[in-house]
N, C-alpha and C positions, 0 to 999 in steps of 0.2 A: 125159481124165483132168484134173485140178485140179493146175497146177503149184505153187501155193501151198501144197499139202498134202502134198507128197512127204515121206513119213517119214524122220527122221533115219537111221534103220538103212539106208536105201537109197542115201544119199549117199556119195562123190560121183556125179555123172551128168555126163557130157558132152552138151552142149545145142547142137543146130544151130537156127538161127534164120533165117526167110526172110521178109523185109519185102516184101509183094507189091506195094508201090508205093514210089515215091521213085528218084529218078535214080541215086544212088551205088549203092544195092542192085541197082538193076536192072542197072547196068554191071557189078557183080561178077559177077553171075549168067550175064550173056551172055557176058563174057570167059572165064570159066571153065567155061561150057557145063555149068553146075550146076544145082541145085535150092535150094541154101542160100547166103546171103551173109555168114552170121556164125557163130562156134562159140565156146562159153564152158563154163565149169563150173557145175553147180549143186553148191555147196560146203556151203551151210546151209540150213535150211529157210526158205523165202521169199526168197532172196537167190541171184545169180548173180555168179561172179567173172569180168569181162568186160573184154577189152582194147579200150577205146574212145581217147578222146584221151590218157588215162592208164588204167593198169590199175587198175580200183576194183571194189568191191562195189556192185551195184545191185538195187534191189527187183524181184522177179519182176514185179509190177504193171506195170512199165515195158514189158515185151515182151507183155503180156495186153491186146492192142488189135486192132481191126480191121485187116485187111491184116497180120497178123502169123501165121506159123506156126512151132510148135517141135516139135523131134524130140529125144528124150530117149535116149541110149545107155547102156546098163549095161555094166559092166565084169564078166564072169562070174567067179566064184570068188575074188572079192577077199576075202581075210582082214580082220579088224578092224584089224590092224596095218599092212597095206597101204593100207586106206582112210586111216587116220591120217597115213601118210607122204605120201599125196597132199594131203590137206587141209592138212597143216602147210606142205608147199610152197608151195601157193596162198597161205596165210596169211602166210607168210615175204615172198612177192612183194608182197602187198598192203601190207606194212609199209615198203617201199623208199620213199626219198624221190620226189617226183613226177618229176624229171628222169630217173630210172633206169626209170620205168614208162610212158614217153612211147610213143606210137604209133610204129611203124616205116614213116614214109611213103616213105623210100627204098626199103624193101623192097617196097613196093607198086608202086613204079616199076619194080622189078627184075622183079616178076610180070607187069607190064603189058607190057614189051618182051621177055617171055620170056627174061630172063637172071636165074634166081632167087637165085643167090648174091649179087647186088647187094642190100645191105641194111645198115642201120645196127648196128655192132656193140654187142651188150648191149641192143638193143631188138627188140621183136616186134610183130607182127601178129597178130590172133587165132588163126588157124590155126597159128602157130608156139608160140604160148603152151601149147595143150593137150598136144601131145606132150613138152614140157620136164617136165610134171608127172607124165606117165605113166612117163618115163624114171627118174625117183625110185625106182620099185619094182622096176626090172630085178633087183636083186642078191637080191630076195626072192621072185621067182616061179621056176616051174619052167623048164626049157630051152625047151621049145616057146613058152611065151608069151615069154620073154626074146628069142627070136629074132623074134617077131612085132613087139615093141617095137622091136628094134633096126632093124626095116627099116620103121618109120613113115616116111612120106614127109617129106623135109626141105624147109622153105620152101614147104610144101604151100598150096592155097587150100581154103576150107571143103570144096568139093565134093569134092576129092581124098581129104581125110580121110573124108568119109563113104563114099565108095565104097572106101576101105581097110577100113573097119570092116564094110562089107557083104561083102568077100571073106574076111574073119576071124571069121565067126560062131561059130566055136569058142571064141573069146575075148570076143566083143562080142555084145550083143543088143540090139534095140530095147526099151526099157523103156516108153515110150508116146509120144503125140503130143498136141498141142493146136492147134486152128485157130481164130483169131479171127473168120474169117469165118463159120465154122459156128456159133461160140457166140452170134454176134450175131444169126444169122437165127431 
């Protein structure tokens, strides 16, 4: 699939990325025993909302490189109103001042030493951000999906979120994948 051409009607999507080279990316995957080292939102065509040093919108092209894989999860049965709530939640966070959008490095230390509640209040790392926007739609979904959202892992690593979506395929499905190594060969 071409991540640059996802139709607006299919957004938002949850995007897992795997940088297959790089020390920090490799350490995350080894430590979490997972296949992905980052998660973000495809919030509008051609862009991702991503928790980097600060929470910002980045062009999809930034992730469409050799040594990069992307996996897109769709939230099943989202109504236009629910989609709008998620996108508005993302946009509100993007508008915050930089110091309220900084990366939660203390939270990564908590992850590393396996004391996940250690974090900086009000700041997030990537896999804490994604569930926050999903929770915005809890009041507007059926009871079964609300329970699924309520049980999203707190302070999760990207691999834990990916596993959670796999276990809850009645609410989430893989929309598509992109692999930079295959694209360049």
